PLY file of the C-alpha trace (Angstrom):
ply
format ascii 1.0
element vertex 135
property float x
property float y
property float z
element edge 134
property int vertex1
property int vertex2
end_header
105.83 94.90 112.08
107.60 97.86 109.46
110.69 99.43 110.53
110.89 103.26 109.97
114.09 102.63 107.78
112.87 103.22 104.53
115.46 101.09 102.31
114.29 98.26 100.18
116.96 96.16 98.76
117.22 95.23 95.39
116.96 91.40 95.99
113.50 92.43 98.33
112.18 94.19 95.41
113.11 91.58 92.84
111.47 88.64 95.25
108.49 90.47 95.64
107.90 90.86 91.65
109.40 87.52 90.70
106.26 85.77 92.39
104.02 87.30 90.07
102.39 85.95 86.69
100.66 82.31 86.59
101.54 80.17 89.02
100.07 76.65 88.74
100.71 73.49 91.27
100.36 70.06 90.60
98.80 67.53 93.08
97.64 64.01 92.42
94.64 64.24 94.95
92.92 67.42 92.86
93.59 69.84 90.53
95.23 72.51 92.18
94.19 75.86 91.94
95.74 78.64 89.88
96.72 81.94 91.10
97.29 84.68 88.70
99.29 88.03 89.92
99.23 90.83 87.07
102.47 92.52 88.36
102.05 94.73 84.67
99.21 96.50 86.94
101.91 97.76 89.50
103.41 100.81 88.46
106.23 102.95 90.33
106.03 106.65 91.38
108.88 108.54 92.78
108.35 109.53 96.44
108.74 113.21 95.33
105.85 112.79 92.85
103.49 111.67 95.40
100.98 114.37 97.01
101.91 116.16 100.29
99.21 114.01 102.04
100.70 110.79 100.96
103.67 112.37 102.50
101.83 112.76 105.84
100.88 109.37 105.39
104.06 108.24 105.14
105.53 109.75 108.00
102.22 108.89 110.61
103.12 105.17 109.39
106.67 105.50 110.49
105.53 107.13 113.46
103.09 104.44 114.48
100.17 106.81 114.53
97.97 108.22 115.48
95.75 107.80 112.14
92.66 109.73 112.09
90.45 106.74 110.74
89.73 103.21 112.33
90.47 101.71 109.14
94.05 102.79 109.26
96.42 99.71 109.62
93.82 97.09 109.03
94.84 94.39 107.00
94.51 94.78 103.60
93.39 91.76 101.84
94.54 92.25 98.28
91.23 90.53 96.75
92.05 92.51 93.35
94.80 90.25 92.76
97.07 93.30 91.78
99.88 92.83 94.91
102.29 90.49 94.65
100.55 87.17 96.28
101.25 87.21 99.86
100.01 85.18 103.28
96.92 87.22 104.69
98.34 89.83 107.05
101.26 90.87 104.92
99.84 94.04 103.78
98.24 96.65 105.55
96.42 99.96 104.45
96.45 103.66 105.41
93.96 106.55 104.31
95.99 109.05 102.33
93.53 112.53 102.72
91.67 113.55 99.56
91.20 117.51 99.87
87.51 118.19 98.93
86.12 114.96 100.10
83.43 114.25 102.89
84.82 110.73 103.47
88.05 109.09 103.08
88.16 109.28 99.35
90.02 107.14 97.00
93.40 107.52 97.93
95.36 104.76 99.70
98.84 103.46 100.87
99.15 99.83 101.30
102.37 98.76 102.56
103.92 95.27 102.96
106.24 93.40 105.35
109.37 94.42 103.50
110.81 97.40 104.41
109.85 100.62 102.57
107.53 97.99 100.61
104.70 100.80 100.39
101.94 101.00 97.25
100.02 104.36 96.34
96.74 104.01 94.67
94.86 107.00 93.76
91.88 105.11 92.63
90.52 103.12 95.70
92.79 99.94 94.60
92.02 99.95 90.93
96.08 100.29 90.21
99.04 100.89 92.73
102.31 102.44 92.18
105.43 101.16 94.10
107.12 104.15 95.83
110.54 104.47 94.83
112.15 106.11 98.33
115.33 107.02 96.54
113.92 109.44 94.01
0 1
1 2
2 3
3 4
4 5
5 6
6 7
7 8
8 9
9 10
10 11
11 12
12 13
13 14
14 15
15 16
16 17
17 18
18 19
19 20
20 21
21 22
22 23
23 24
24 25
25 26
26 27
27 28
28 29
29 30
30 31
31 32
32 33
33 34
34 35
35 36
36 37
37 38
38 39
39 40
40 41
41 42
42 43
43 44
44 45
45 46
46 47
47 48
48 49
49 50
50 51
51 52
52 53
53 54
54 55
55 56
56 57
57 58
58 59
59 60
60 61
61 62
62 63
63 64
64 65
65 66
66 67
67 68
68 69
69 70
70 71
71 72
72 73
73 74
74 75
75 76
76 77
77 78
78 79
79 80
80 81
81 82
82 83
83 84
84 85
85 86
86 87
87 88
88 89
89 90
90 91
91 92
92 93
93 94
94 95
95 96
96 97
97 98
98 99
99 100
100 101
101 102
102 103
103 104
104 105
105 106
106 107
107 108
108 109
109 110
110 111
111 112
112 113
113 114
114 115
115 116
116 117
117 118
118 119
119 120
120 121
121 122
122 123
123 124
124 125
125 126
126 127
127 128
128 129
129 130
130 131
131 132
132 133
133 134
């Protein structure tokens, strides 16, 4: 469960980013799969640079809802493999309203379990920016 406090320690962020890259494990029984995470696809964005609707979504997350869409708060699978690899259930997604859109639009906040581990995507998971809550 996320805590409302939005303070991310450097060690938590560094640990999340360090687990990216190519990881290969070997086994005597069978070759192990290779997991690749493209950390280069994760940029960063200042909290102050997010659109107003993203701030509204982050406020709703801190309050625990209610959310405008039934999909909000559901597990984000990270099928694209852009975010650091984590166990299933680690990430959750929330809609960021898109003015003028007839549906949920393309913008989302994806949260991790770490405090203040919030990612913003404006292009429906094509790319992510880690939200820097200190600027």
